[in-house]
MIVEXDO-392372 format. One record per residue (C-alpha): residue number from 1; residue in three letters; x, y, z. Coordinates in nm, 4 decimals, always signed. Each point is the difference from the previous one (the first is absolute). Example, Ala and Ser with C-alpha at 12.3 -4.5 7.8 and 13.67 -1.06 7.14 Angstrom:
# residues 2
<num:1 residu:ALA px:+1.2300 py:-0.4500 pz:+0.7800>
<num:2 residu:SER px:+0.1370 py:+0.3440 pz:-0.0660>
# end
This chain:
# residues 369
<num:1 residu:UNK px:-6.4899 py:-14.3293 pz:-5.6626>
<num:2 residu:UNK px:-0.0271 py:+0.0669 pz:+0.3713>
<num:3 residu:UNK px:-0.3482 py:+0.1100 pz:+0.1093>
<num:4 residu:UNK px:-0.1171 py:+0.2178 pz:+0.2845>
<num:5 residu:UNK px:-0.1385 py:-0.3107 pz:+0.1630>
<num:6 residu:UNK px:+0.3524 py:-0.1465 pz:+0.0010>
<num:7 residu:UNK px:+0.1270 py:+0.3181 pz:+0.1667>
<num:8 residu:UNK px:-0.2722 py:-0.0212 pz:+0.2617>
<num:9 residu:UNK px:+0.1348 py:-0.3385 pz:+0.1098>
<num:10 residu:UNK px:+0.3581 py:+0.1259 pz:+0.0311>
<num:11 residu:UNK px:+0.1622 py:-0.0501 pz:+0.3418>
<num:12 residu:UNK px:+0.0455 py:+0.3046 pz:+0.2265>
<num:13 residu:UNK px:+0.3044 py:+0.2183 pz:-0.0678>
<num:14 residu:UNK px:+0.2792 py:-0.0982 pz:+0.2401>
<num:15 residu:UNK px:+0.1118 py:+0.2683 pz:+0.2472>
<num:16 residu:UNK px:-0.2413 py:+0.2583 pz:-0.1432>
<num:17 residu:UNK px:-0.1058 py:+0.2759 pz:+0.2373>
<num:18 residu:UNK px:-0.3711 py:+0.0867 pz:+0.0366>
<num:19 residu:UNK px:-0.0605 py:+0.3344 pz:-0.1661>
<num:20 residu:UNK px:-0.2231 py:+0.2803 pz:+0.1180>
<num:21 residu:UNK px:-0.2242 py:+0.2225 pz:-0.2157>
<num:22 residu:UNK px:-0.2015 py:-0.2275 pz:-0.2289>
<num:23 residu:UNK px:-0.3555 py:-0.1172 pz:-0.0340>
<num:24 residu:UNK px:-0.2000 py:-0.2682 pz:-0.1814>
<num:25 residu:UNK px:-0.2085 py:+0.0887 pz:-0.3067>
<num:26 residu:UNK px:-0.3367 py:-0.1438 pz:-0.0947>
<num:27 residu:UNK px:+0.1446 py:-0.1553 pz:-0.3173>
<num:28 residu:UNK px:+0.2417 py:-0.2207 pz:+0.1962>
<num:29 residu:UNK px:+0.3078 py:+0.2162 pz:-0.0405>
<num:30 residu:UNK px:+0.1727 py:+0.1861 pz:+0.2827>
<num:31 residu:UNK px:+0.1021 py:+0.3641 pz:-0.0299>
<num:32 residu:UNK px:+0.3188 py:+0.1478 pz:+0.1415>
<num:33 residu:UNK px:-0.0781 py:+0.3269 pz:+0.1781>
<num:34 residu:UNK px:+0.3601 py:+0.1097 pz:+0.0579>
<num:35 residu:UNK px:+0.0447 py:+0.2375 pz:-0.2946>
<num:36 residu:UNK px:-0.2129 py:+0.1640 pz:-0.2702>
<num:37 residu:UNK px:+0.0724 py:-0.2825 pz:-0.2438>
<num:38 residu:UNK px:-0.2740 py:-0.1995 pz:+0.1770>
<num:39 residu:UNK px:+0.1267 py:-0.3311 pz:-0.1412>
<num:40 residu:UNK px:-0.2749 py:-0.2629 pz:-0.0218>
<num:41 residu:UNK px:+0.1352 py:-0.3503 pz:+0.0217>
<num:42 residu:UNK px:-0.1088 py:-0.3524 pz:-0.0792>
<num:43 residu:UNK px:+0.1565 py:-0.2940 pz:+0.1830>
<num:44 residu:UNK px:+0.3800 py:-0.0052 pz:-0.0279>
<num:45 residu:UNK px:+0.0269 py:+0.3411 pz:-0.1667>
<num:46 residu:UNK px:+0.2384 py:+0.2765 pz:+0.1097>
<num:47 residu:UNK px:-0.0650 py:+0.3727 pz:+0.0023>
<num:48 residu:UNK px:+0.1791 py:+0.2459 pz:-0.2249>
<num:49 residu:UNK px:+0.2645 py:+0.0393 pz:+0.2713>
<num:50 residu:UNK px:+0.0650 py:-0.3768 pz:-0.0330>
<num:51 residu:UNK px:+0.0549 py:-0.0466 pz:+0.3754>
<num:52 residu:UNK px:-0.3614 py:+0.0033 pz:+0.1184>
<num:53 residu:UNK px:-0.1735 py:-0.3193 pz:-0.1019>
<num:54 residu:UNK px:-0.3266 py:-0.1845 pz:+0.0367>
<num:55 residu:UNK px:+0.0583 py:-0.3192 pz:+0.1966>
<num:56 residu:UNK px:-0.3231 py:-0.1966 pz:+0.0253>
<num:57 residu:UNK px:-0.2566 py:+0.2432 pz:+0.1373>
<num:58 residu:UNK px:+0.2473 py:+0.2451 pz:+0.1491>
<num:59 residu:UNK px:+0.2571 py:+0.2589 pz:-0.1059>
<num:60 residu:UNK px:+0.3626 py:-0.0599 pz:+0.0976>
<num:61 residu:UNK px:+0.3274 py:+0.1932 pz:-0.0143>
<num:62 residu:UNK px:+0.2663 py:-0.2250 pz:-0.1513>
<num:63 residu:UNK px:+0.3043 py:+0.2123 pz:+0.0921>
<num:64 residu:UNK px:-0.0509 py:+0.0433 pz:+0.3747>
<num:65 residu:UNK px:+0.3361 py:-0.0526 pz:+0.1689>
<num:66 residu:UNK px:+0.1906 py:-0.0180 pz:-0.3285>
<num:67 residu:UNK px:+0.2241 py:+0.2820 pz:-0.1192>
<num:68 residu:UNK px:+0.1904 py:+0.0844 pz:-0.3156>
<num:69 residu:UNK px:+0.2914 py:+0.1101 pz:+0.2190>
<num:70 residu:UNK px:+0.1123 py:+0.2379 pz:+0.2731>
<num:71 residu:UNK px:+0.2256 py:+0.3058 pz:-0.0118>
<num:72 residu:UNK px:+0.1066 py:+0.2828 pz:+0.2256>
<num:73 residu:UNK px:-0.0447 py:+0.3308 pz:-0.1831>
<num:74 residu:UNK px:+0.0257 py:+0.3695 pz:+0.0782>
<num:75 residu:UNK px:-0.3466 py:+0.1345 pz:+0.0772>
<num:76 residu:UNK px:+0.0598 py:+0.2582 pz:-0.2752>
<num:77 residu:UNK px:-0.0200 py:-0.2839 pz:-0.2550>
<num:78 residu:UNK px:-0.3711 py:-0.0627 pz:+0.0649>
<num:79 residu:UNK px:-0.0002 py:+0.3043 pz:-0.0597>
<num:80 residu:UNK px:-0.0756 py:+0.1706 pz:+0.3315>
<num:81 residu:UNK px:+0.1854 py:+0.3230 pz:+0.0768>
<num:82 residu:UNK px:-0.1986 py:+0.1160 pz:+0.3032>
<num:83 residu:UNK px:-0.0238 py:-0.3290 pz:+0.1890>
<num:84 residu:UNK px:+0.2956 py:-0.0894 pz:+0.2241>
<num:85 residu:UNK px:+0.2595 py:+0.1488 pz:-0.2423>
<num:86 residu:UNK px:+0.3262 py:-0.1901 pz:-0.0265>
<num:87 residu:UNK px:-0.1377 py:-0.3120 pz:+0.1660>
<num:88 residu:UNK px:+0.0178 py:-0.3594 pz:-0.1219>
<num:89 residu:UNK px:-0.3188 py:-0.1770 pz:-0.1071>
<num:90 residu:UNK px:-0.0453 py:-0.3772 pz:-0.0257>
<num:91 residu:UNK px:-0.1660 py:-0.0577 pz:-0.3380>
<num:92 residu:UNK px:-0.1844 py:-0.2969 pz:-0.1445>
<num:93 residu:UNK px:-0.2739 py:-0.1002 pz:-0.2396>
<num:94 residu:UNK px:-0.1687 py:-0.3089 pz:-0.1376>
<num:95 residu:UNK px:-0.1189 py:-0.0694 pz:-0.3562>
<num:96 residu:UNK px:-0.2856 py:+0.1238 pz:-0.2129>
<num:97 residu:UNK px:-0.1773 py:+0.3343 pz:-0.0444>
<num:98 residu:UNK px:-0.3550 py:+0.1236 pz:-0.0510>
<num:99 residu:UNK px:+0.1105 py:+0.2488 pz:-0.2659>
<num:100 residu:UNK px:+0.1387 py:-0.0793 pz:-0.3436>
<num:101 residu:UNK px:+0.2442 py:+0.2853 pz:-0.0560>
<num:102 residu:UNK px:+0.1718 py:-0.0278 pz:-0.3368>
<num:103 residu:UNK px:+0.2905 py:+0.2020 pz:+0.1408>
<num:104 residu:UNK px:+0.0452 py:-0.1993 pz:+0.3233>
<num:105 residu:UNK px:+0.3544 py:+0.0402 pz:+0.1351>
<num:106 residu:UNK px:-0.0345 py:-0.3109 pz:+0.2207>
<num:107 residu:UNK px:-0.1848 py:-0.2160 pz:-0.2521>
<num:108 residu:UNK px:+0.2116 py:-0.3104 pz:+0.0696>
<num:109 residu:UNK px:-0.1483 py:-0.0026 pz:+0.3517>
<num:110 residu:UNK px:-0.3387 py:+0.1639 pz:-0.0337>
<num:111 residu:UNK px:-0.1017 py:-0.1861 pz:-0.3152>
<num:112 residu:UNK px:+0.1558 py:-0.3332 pz:+0.0936>
<num:113 residu:UNK px:-0.2321 py:-0.2988 pz:-0.0056>
<num:114 residu:UNK px:+0.2744 py:-0.2360 pz:+0.1050>
<num:115 residu:UNK px:-0.0597 py:-0.0619 pz:+0.3695>
<num:116 residu:UNK px:+0.3289 py:-0.1905 pz:+0.0152>
<num:117 residu:UNK px:+0.1736 py:+0.3383 pz:-0.0220>
<num:118 residu:UNK px:-0.1147 py:+0.0663 pz:+0.3548>
<num:119 residu:UNK px:+0.2988 py:-0.1574 pz:+0.1673>
<num:120 residu:UNK px:-0.0099 py:+0.1736 pz:+0.3376>
<num:121 residu:UNK px:-0.2620 py:-0.1294 pz:+0.2397>
<num:122 residu:UNK px:-0.0562 py:+0.2145 pz:+0.3050>
<num:123 residu:UNK px:-0.2648 py:+0.0496 pz:+0.2627>
<num:124 residu:UNK px:-0.0922 py:+0.3536 pz:+0.1018>
<num:125 residu:UNK px:+0.1864 py:-0.0518 pz:+0.3263>
<num:126 residu:UNK px:+0.3214 py:-0.1090 pz:-0.1767>
<num:127 residu:UNK px:-0.0110 py:+0.3065 pz:-0.2244>
<num:128 residu:UNK px:-0.0510 py:+0.2344 pz:+0.2954>
<num:129 residu:UNK px:+0.2835 py:-0.1653 pz:+0.1917>
<num:130 residu:UNK px:+0.2381 py:+0.0162 pz:-0.2988>
<num:131 residu:UNK px:-0.0787 py:+0.3686 pz:-0.0545>
<num:132 residu:UNK px:+0.0487 py:+0.0802 pz:+0.3694>
<num:133 residu:UNK px:+0.3228 py:-0.2015 pz:+0.0160>
<num:134 residu:UNK px:+0.1302 py:+0.1838 pz:-0.3087>
<num:135 residu:UNK px:-0.0444 py:+0.3378 pz:+0.1657>
<num:136 residu:UNK px:-0.2720 py:+0.1156 pz:-0.2407>
<num:137 residu:UNK px:-0.2543 py:+0.2563 pz:+0.1182>
<num:138 residu:UNK px:-0.2760 py:-0.1196 pz:-0.2293>
<num:139 residu:UNK px:-0.1233 py:-0.2768 pz:-0.2280>
<num:140 residu:UNK px:-0.1224 py:+0.0775 pz:-0.3527>
<num:141 residu:UNK px:-0.2469 py:-0.2056 pz:-0.1990>
<num:142 residu:UNK px:+0.1302 py:+0.0693 pz:-0.3479>
<num:143 residu:UNK px:+0.1329 py:-0.1419 pz:-0.3317>
<num:144 residu:UNK px:-0.3573 py:-0.1045 pz:-0.0729>
<num:145 residu:UNK px:-0.3168 py:+0.1500 pz:+0.1454>
<num:146 residu:UNK px:-0.0889 py:-0.0886 pz:+0.3616>
<num:147 residu:UNK px:-0.3665 py:+0.0407 pz:-0.0905>
<num:148 residu:UNK px:-0.0009 py:-0.3499 pz:-0.1497>
<num:149 residu:UNK px:+0.1689 py:-0.1606 pz:+0.3016>
<num:150 residu:UNK px:-0.1856 py:+0.2158 pz:+0.2509>
<num:151 residu:UNK px:-0.0592 py:-0.2783 pz:+0.2559>
<num:152 residu:UNK px:+0.3730 py:-0.0816 pz:+0.0080>
<num:153 residu:UNK px:+0.0957 py:+0.3691 pz:+0.0147>
<num:154 residu:UNK px:-0.2445 py:+0.0709 pz:+0.2828>
<num:155 residu:UNK px:+0.1198 py:-0.2928 pz:+0.2125>
<num:156 residu:UNK px:+0.3605 py:+0.1036 pz:-0.0622>
<num:157 residu:UNK px:-0.0834 py:+0.3573 pz:+0.0980>
<num:158 residu:UNK px:-0.1399 py:-0.1248 pz:+0.3307>
<num:159 residu:UNK px:+0.3198 py:-0.1978 pz:+0.0633>
<num:160 residu:UNK px:+0.2093 py:+0.3057 pz:-0.0875>
<num:161 residu:UNK px:-0.1939 py:+0.2243 pz:+0.2335>
<num:162 residu:UNK px:+0.0657 py:-0.2388 pz:+0.2884>
<num:163 residu:UNK px:+0.3738 py:+0.0602 pz:-0.0563>
<num:164 residu:UNK px:-0.0287 py:+0.3767 pz:-0.0317>
<num:165 residu:UNK px:+0.0386 py:+0.0025 pz:-0.3783>
<num:166 residu:UNK px:-0.1881 py:+0.2264 pz:-0.2397>
<num:167 residu:UNK px:-0.1651 py:-0.1298 pz:-0.3172>
<num:168 residu:UNK px:-0.0079 py:+0.1386 pz:-0.3536>
<num:169 residu:UNK px:-0.2308 py:-0.0861 pz:-0.2901>
<num:170 residu:UNK px:+0.1301 py:+0.0687 pz:-0.3512>
<num:171 residu:UNK px:-0.3167 py:-0.0271 pz:-0.2031>
<num:172 residu:UNK px:-0.1998 py:+0.1017 pz:-0.3048>
<num:173 residu:UNK px:-0.2964 py:+0.0601 pz:+0.2286>
<num:174 residu:UNK px:-0.2404 py:-0.2115 pz:-0.2082>
<num:175 residu:UNK px:-0.2200 py:-0.1405 pz:+0.2759>
<num:176 residu:UNK px:-0.3606 py:-0.0033 pz:+0.1207>
<num:177 residu:UNK px:-0.1172 py:+0.1954 pz:+0.3044>
<num:178 residu:UNK px:-0.0308 py:-0.2780 pz:+0.2638>
<num:179 residu:UNK px:+0.3400 py:-0.1629 pz:-0.0606>
<num:180 residu:UNK px:+0.1528 py:+0.3476 pz:-0.0344>
<num:181 residu:UNK px:-0.1111 py:+0.0842 pz:+0.3533>
<num:182 residu:UNK px:+0.1330 py:-0.3295 pz:+0.1356>
<num:183 residu:UNK px:+0.3364 py:+0.0065 pz:-0.1802>
<num:184 residu:UNK px:+0.0956 py:+0.3606 pz:+0.0665>
<num:185 residu:UNK px:-0.1058 py:-0.0189 pz:+0.3641>
<num:186 residu:UNK px:+0.3184 py:-0.2071 pz:+0.0383>
<num:187 residu:UNK px:+0.2296 py:+0.2378 pz:-0.1939>
<num:188 residu:UNK px:+0.2090 py:+0.2945 pz:+0.1184>
<num:189 residu:UNK px:+0.0949 py:+0.1326 pz:-0.3447>
<num:190 residu:UNK px:-0.0895 py:-0.0524 pz:-0.3633>
<num:191 residu:UNK px:+0.1402 py:+0.0968 pz:-0.3336>
<num:192 residu:UNK px:-0.2809 py:-0.0066 pz:-0.2537>
<num:193 residu:UNK px:+0.0621 py:-0.0158 pz:-0.3730>
<num:194 residu:UNK px:-0.2066 py:+0.2599 pz:-0.1806>
<num:195 residu:UNK px:+0.0930 py:-0.1327 pz:-0.3413>
<num:196 residu:UNK px:-0.1627 py:+0.2722 pz:-0.2080>
<num:197 residu:UNK px:-0.2953 py:+0.2360 pz:+0.0108>
<num:198 residu:UNK px:-0.2189 py:-0.1363 pz:-0.2782>
<num:199 residu:UNK px:-0.2313 py:-0.2983 pz:+0.0115>
<num:200 residu:UNK px:+0.1080 py:-0.0809 pz:-0.3558>
<num:201 residu:UNK px:+0.3592 py:-0.0584 pz:+0.1176>
<num:202 residu:UNK px:-0.1156 py:-0.2219 pz:+0.2846>
<num:203 residu:UNK px:-0.2243 py:-0.2089 pz:-0.2256>
<num:204 residu:UNK px:+0.2431 py:-0.0398 pz:-0.2901>
<num:205 residu:UNK px:+0.3288 py:-0.0344 pz:+0.1863>
<num:206 residu:UNK px:-0.0953 py:-0.1487 pz:+0.3380>
<num:207 residu:UNK px:-0.3295 py:-0.1819 pz:-0.0517>
<num:208 residu:UNK px:-0.1595 py:+0.1964 pz:+0.2848>
<num:209 residu:UNK px:-0.1783 py:+0.3289 pz:+0.0658>
<num:210 residu:UNK px:+0.1107 py:+0.3327 pz:+0.1484>
<num:211 residu:UNK px:-0.2908 py:+0.0780 pz:+0.2348>
<num:212 residu:UNK px:+0.0646 py:-0.2739 pz:+0.2615>
<num:213 residu:UNK px:+0.3620 py:+0.1186 pz:+0.0359>
<num:214 residu:UNK px:-0.1125 py:+0.3577 pz:+0.0630>
<num:215 residu:UNK px:-0.2497 py:-0.1325 pz:+0.2561>
<num:216 residu:UNK px:+0.2800 py:-0.1868 pz:+0.1790>
<num:217 residu:UNK px:+0.2175 py:+0.3108 pz:+0.0116>
<num:218 residu:UNK px:-0.2795 py:+0.2161 pz:+0.1408>
<num:219 residu:UNK px:-0.0839 py:-0.2658 pz:+0.2577>
<num:220 residu:UNK px:+0.3603 py:-0.0362 pz:+0.1165>
<num:221 residu:UNK px:+0.0685 py:+0.3723 pz:+0.0290>
<num:222 residu:UNK px:-0.3281 py:+0.1080 pz:+0.1569>
<num:223 residu:UNK px:-0.1222 py:-0.3003 pz:+0.1993>
<num:224 residu:UNK px:+0.3140 py:-0.1721 pz:+0.1331>
<num:225 residu:UNK px:+0.3257 py:+0.0784 pz:+0.1783>
<num:226 residu:UNK px:+0.2018 py:-0.1752 pz:-0.2712>
<num:227 residu:UNK px:+0.2846 py:+0.2145 pz:-0.1329>
<num:228 residu:UNK px:-0.0526 py:+0.0242 pz:-0.3787>
<num:229 residu:UNK px:+0.2325 py:+0.0789 pz:-0.2872>
<num:230 residu:UNK px:-0.0805 py:-0.0333 pz:-0.3702>
<num:231 residu:UNK px:+0.2072 py:-0.1248 pz:-0.2923>
<num:232 residu:UNK px:-0.0656 py:+0.0636 pz:-0.3684>
<num:233 residu:UNK px:+0.2195 py:-0.1810 pz:-0.2511>
<num:234 residu:UNK px:+0.0325 py:+0.2358 pz:-0.2973>
<num:235 residu:UNK px:-0.0146 py:-0.1814 pz:-0.3338>
<num:236 residu:UNK px:+0.0892 py:+0.2053 pz:-0.3079>
<num:237 residu:UNK px:-0.3053 py:+0.0864 pz:-0.2153>
<num:238 residu:UNK px:-0.2314 py:-0.2041 pz:+0.2251>
<num:239 residu:UNK px:-0.0541 py:+0.2079 pz:+0.3165>
<num:240 residu:UNK px:+0.2551 py:+0.2831 pz:-0.0045>
<num:241 residu:UNK px:-0.1781 py:+0.2851 pz:-0.1784>
<num:242 residu:UNK px:-0.0155 py:+0.3387 pz:+0.1707>
<num:243 residu:UNK px:-0.3791 py:-0.0107 pz:+0.0007>
<num:244 residu:UNK px:-0.0234 py:-0.3384 pz:+0.1717>
<num:245 residu:UNK px:+0.2694 py:+0.0888 pz:+0.2514>
<num:246 residu:UNK px:-0.1784 py:+0.3240 pz:+0.0896>
<num:247 residu:UNK px:-0.3280 py:-0.1846 pz:+0.0523>
<num:248 residu:UNK px:+0.1642 py:-0.2744 pz:+0.2072>
<num:249 residu:UNK px:+0.1905 py:+0.2439 pz:+0.2202>
<num:250 residu:UNK px:-0.2971 py:+0.2318 pz:+0.0326>
<num:251 residu:UNK px:-0.2158 py:-0.2908 pz:+0.1176>
<num:252 residu:UNK px:+0.2599 py:-0.1060 pz:+0.2587>
<num:253 residu:UNK px:+0.0261 py:+0.3561 pz:+0.1333>
<num:254 residu:UNK px:-0.3758 py:+0.0504 pz:+0.0196>
<num:255 residu:UNK px:-0.1256 py:-0.3466 pz:+0.0966>
<num:256 residu:UNK px:+0.2870 py:-0.1118 pz:+0.2244>
<num:257 residu:UNK px:+0.1829 py:+0.3169 pz:+0.0987>
<num:258 residu:UNK px:+0.3289 py:+0.1692 pz:-0.0882>
<num:259 residu:UNK px:+0.2067 py:-0.1920 pz:+0.2572>
<num:260 residu:UNK px:-0.0422 py:-0.3484 pz:-0.1524>
<num:261 residu:UNK px:+0.3378 py:-0.0857 pz:-0.1577>
<num:262 residu:UNK px:-0.0046 py:-0.0868 pz:-0.3693>
<num:263 residu:UNK px:+0.2791 py:-0.1946 pz:-0.1722>
<num:264 residu:UNK px:+0.0536 py:+0.0067 pz:-0.3762>
<num:265 residu:UNK px:+0.2120 py:-0.2969 pz:-0.1072>
<num:266 residu:UNK px:+0.1677 py:-0.0938 pz:-0.3258>
<num:267 residu:UNK px:-0.1301 py:-0.2783 pz:-0.2238>
<num:268 residu:UNK px:+0.2271 py:-0.2512 pz:-0.1694>
<num:269 residu:UNK px:-0.1196 py:-0.2307 pz:-0.2811>
<num:270 residu:UNK px:-0.1270 py:-0.3258 pz:+0.1487>
<num:271 residu:UNK px:-0.2567 py:-0.2809 pz:-0.0204>
<num:272 residu:UNK px:-0.2430 py:+0.0807 pz:-0.2853>
<num:273 residu:UNK px:+0.1025 py:+0.3631 pz:-0.0496>
<num:274 residu:UNK px:+0.3492 py:-0.0340 pz:-0.1401>
<num:275 residu:UNK px:-0.0474 py:+0.2294 pz:-0.2996>
<num:276 residu:UNK px:-0.0315 py:+0.3125 pz:+0.2153>
<num:277 residu:UNK px:+0.3280 py:+0.1799 pz:+0.0847>
<num:278 residu:UNK px:+0.1252 py:+0.0694 pz:+0.3502>
<num:279 residu:UNK px:-0.1308 py:+0.3057 pz:+0.1756>
<num:280 residu:UNK px:+0.2404 py:+0.2943 pz:-0.0433>
<num:281 residu:UNK px:+0.1109 py:+0.1694 pz:+0.3202>
<num:282 residu:UNK px:-0.1360 py:+0.3237 pz:-0.1419>
<num:283 residu:UNK px:-0.3521 py:-0.1463 pz:+0.0072>
<num:284 residu:UNK px:+0.0264 py:-0.0608 pz:+0.3738>
<num:285 residu:UNK px:+0.1284 py:+0.3524 pz:+0.0564>
<num:286 residu:UNK px:-0.2875 py:+0.1414 pz:-0.2066>
<num:287 residu:UNK px:-0.2555 py:-0.2083 pz:+0.1933>
<num:288 residu:UNK px:+0.1439 py:+0.1164 pz:+0.3319>
<num:289 residu:UNK px:-0.0255 py:+0.3636 pz:-0.1086>
<num:290 residu:UNK px:-0.3629 py:-0.0490 pz:-0.1035>
<num:291 residu:UNK px:-0.0835 py:-0.1657 pz:+0.3311>
<num:292 residu:UNK px:+0.1551 py:+0.2812 pz:+0.1988>
<num:293 residu:UNK px:-0.1839 py:+0.2572 pz:-0.2112>
<num:294 residu:UNK px:-0.3247 py:-0.1794 pz:+0.0934>
<num:295 residu:UNK px:+0.0787 py:+0.0537 pz:+0.3671>
<num:296 residu:UNK px:+0.1566 py:-0.3319 pz:+0.1031>
<num:297 residu:UNK px:+0.2763 py:+0.0575 pz:+0.2551>
<num:298 residu:UNK px:+0.1879 py:-0.3316 pz:-0.0067>
<num:299 residu:UNK px:+0.0699 py:-0.1273 pz:-0.3500>
<num:300 residu:UNK px:+0.2793 py:-0.2426 pz:-0.0836>
<num:301 residu:UNK px:+0.1670 py:-0.1611 pz:-0.2999>
<num:302 residu:UNK px:+0.1021 py:-0.3648 pz:+0.0064>
<num:303 residu:UNK px:+0.2215 py:-0.2517 pz:-0.1806>
<num:304 residu:UNK px:+0.2406 py:+0.2814 pz:-0.0858>
<num:305 residu:UNK px:+0.2845 py:+0.1882 pz:+0.1651>
<num:306 residu:UNK px:-0.1671 py:+0.3342 pz:+0.0705>
<num:307 residu:UNK px:+0.0911 py:+0.1736 pz:+0.3228>
<num:308 residu:UNK px:-0.2571 py:+0.2772 pz:-0.0453>
<num:309 residu:UNK px:-0.2692 py:-0.2590 pz:-0.0710>
<num:310 residu:UNK px:+0.0955 py:-0.1975 pz:+0.3098>
<num:311 residu:UNK px:+0.0060 py:+0.2880 pz:+0.2455>
<num:312 residu:UNK px:-0.2615 py:+0.0563 pz:+0.2695>
<num:313 residu:UNK px:-0.0653 py:+0.3694 pz:+0.0591>
<num:314 residu:UNK px:-0.1364 py:+0.1577 pz:+0.3157>
<num:315 residu:UNK px:-0.3529 py:+0.1259 pz:-0.0778>
<num:316 residu:UNK px:+0.0662 py:+0.2969 pz:+0.2261>
<num:317 residu:UNK px:+0.3346 py:+0.1522 pz:-0.0901>
<num:318 residu:UNK px:+0.0987 py:-0.2067 pz:-0.3058>
<num:319 residu:UNK px:+0.3161 py:-0.1436 pz:+0.1595>
<num:320 residu:UNK px:+0.1210 py:-0.3292 pz:-0.1476>
<num:321 residu:UNK px:-0.0630 py:-0.2224 pz:+0.3031>
<num:322 residu:UNK px:+0.0816 py:-0.3333 pz:-0.1714>
<num:323 residu:UNK px:+0.2217 py:-0.0161 pz:-0.3067>
<num:324 residu:UNK px:+0.0126 py:-0.3257 pz:-0.1961>
<num:325 residu:UNK px:+0.1788 py:-0.1436 pz:-0.2985>
<num:326 residu:UNK px:-0.2220 py:-0.2858 pz:-0.1169>
<num:327 residu:UNK px:-0.0390 py:-0.2196 pz:+0.3127>
<num:328 residu:UNK px:+0.2900 py:+0.1543 pz:+0.1907>
<num:329 residu:UNK px:-0.0429 py:+0.2805 pz:+0.2535>
<num:330 residu:UNK px:+0.2820 py:+0.2515 pz:-0.0316>
<num:331 residu:UNK px:-0.1234 py:+0.2592 pz:+0.2531>
<num:332 residu:UNK px:-0.2554 py:-0.0143 pz:+0.2834>
<num:333 residu:UNK px:-0.1118 py:+0.3105 pz:+0.1892>
<num:334 residu:UNK px:-0.3298 py:-0.1144 pz:+0.1470>
<num:335 residu:UNK px:-0.0648 py:-0.0487 pz:+0.3705>
<num:336 residu:UNK px:-0.1163 py:-0.3256 pz:+0.1562>
<num:337 residu:UNK px:-0.3483 py:+0.1510 pz:+0.0155>
<num:338 residu:UNK px:-0.0068 py:+0.0748 pz:-0.3722>
<num:339 residu:UNK px:+0.0543 py:+0.3730 pz:+0.0423>
<num:340 residu:UNK px:+0.2334 py:+0.2131 pz:-0.2081>
<num:341 residu:UNK px:+0.3093 py:+0.0842 pz:+0.2040>
<num:342 residu:UNK px:+0.0100 py:+0.3484 pz:-0.1508>
<num:343 residu:UNK px:-0.3542 py:+0.1221 pz:+0.0710>
<num:344 residu:UNK px:-0.1663 py:-0.2858 pz:+0.1949>
<num:345 residu:UNK px:-0.2789 py:-0.0410 pz:-0.2554>
<num:346 residu:UNK px:-0.1285 py:-0.3611 pz:+0.0011>
<num:347 residu:UNK px:+0.0574 py:-0.1988 pz:-0.3189>
<num:348 residu:UNK px:-0.2884 py:-0.2421 pz:-0.0717>
<num:349 residu:UNK px:+0.0976 py:-0.3626 pz:+0.0477>
<num:350 residu:UNK px:+0.1032 py:-0.2598 pz:+0.2558>
<num:351 residu:UNK px:+0.3458 py:+0.0707 pz:+0.1408>
<num:352 residu:UNK px:+0.2293 py:-0.1348 pz:+0.2703>
<num:353 residu:UNK px:+0.3473 py:+0.0797 pz:+0.1283>
<num:354 residu:UNK px:+0.2372 py:-0.0158 pz:-0.2980>
<num:355 residu:UNK px:+0.3420 py:-0.1413 pz:+0.0875>
<num:356 residu:UNK px:+0.1249 py:-0.1832 pz:-0.3068>
<num:357 residu:UNK px:-0.1536 py:-0.1223 pz:-0.3223>
<num:358 residu:UNK px:-0.0284 py:-0.3447 pz:-0.1502>
<num:359 residu:UNK px:+0.1177 py:+0.1443 pz:-0.3303>
<num:360 residu:UNK px:-0.0810 py:-0.0965 pz:-0.3590>
<num:361 residu:UNK px:+0.0996 py:-0.3679 pz:+0.0281>
<num:362 residu:UNK px:-0.2441 py:-0.2864 pz:-0.0529>
<num:363 residu:UNK px:+0.0778 py:-0.3172 pz:+0.1961>
<num:364 residu:UNK px:-0.1726 py:-0.3323 pz:-0.0834>
<num:365 residu:UNK px:-0.0984 py:-0.2020 pz:+0.3088>
<num:366 residu:UNK px:-0.0494 py:-0.3715 pz:+0.0469>
<num:367 residu:UNK px:-0.2179 py:-0.0906 pz:+0.2952>
<num:368 residu:UNK px:+0.1392 py:-0.2640 pz:+0.2348>
<num:369 residu:UNK px:-0.2000 py:-0.3194 pz:+0.0176>
# end
């Protein structure tokens, strides 16, 4: 059997990137300080995310510069409805995740421990150039959580900014304070998964806790200029009761404000939660009604064809300023400055001149060598 002493003599990991946010412990282990898991590692061990590893007496990121693939998506797919509507976003992720969601919809990527799946190698500069060349307005760190590849995401964000591109983090928000400040200082927008509103759900179904996610949301909304939208995947009998939805929506309205957009999306059986049925469209409609009754002004339904649930309403006169069917914009009556054309009330968000939309298509991209 291989001993820890054998691991200590292992050669350095080839091409590994020095990681930030860790410290040495008195017992000889090193502790990762990136997220609240606080993984404590002996020589050669990996954290729960699988991509941050102890290499000798340092922590390294094993997926820097290695992606699970690139696609051009509509920004509405992230989902972001108040951030450059209709625009194309250059999307990519890596492998691994610091949560263990039993219902993960991207489990083949986020839970992969096969580094050979990461076929696309790309520097931050190559990604920024490819996104710019493709006509995208932004780059999204998505498919798995950018928290665990924060160093790669931050360097890519810097490269994007030099080309006039915006950056988007699609995240569960499970991160410690210091790396949270560093990561989101590079981001222009974020969609944060608020997976439920009970700690029991987070512990049993995600292997994490609720409080750090709420802290991230409050930090982003009140202490940064990052545009924030929230997504809650509704899972039948797990997080879709009227009581929980009222508490979740009430907290968003009170702690974050009524203008933060909230997306309710439909679950489909996947990964380790295949015995639960799909979310009925009626559940999304019910959740949207509850959210609006709690004072939230911009509430959306996702993964379904629902024009009412995809429509952005003017907070002043109630005019439908953006009408959507899933990821497709079917009507746009908002000025370049984000003001309603009918009454000139500003709609919260980040808007530009709208000429034409990317549309609902998803286009895989292969980066040129």
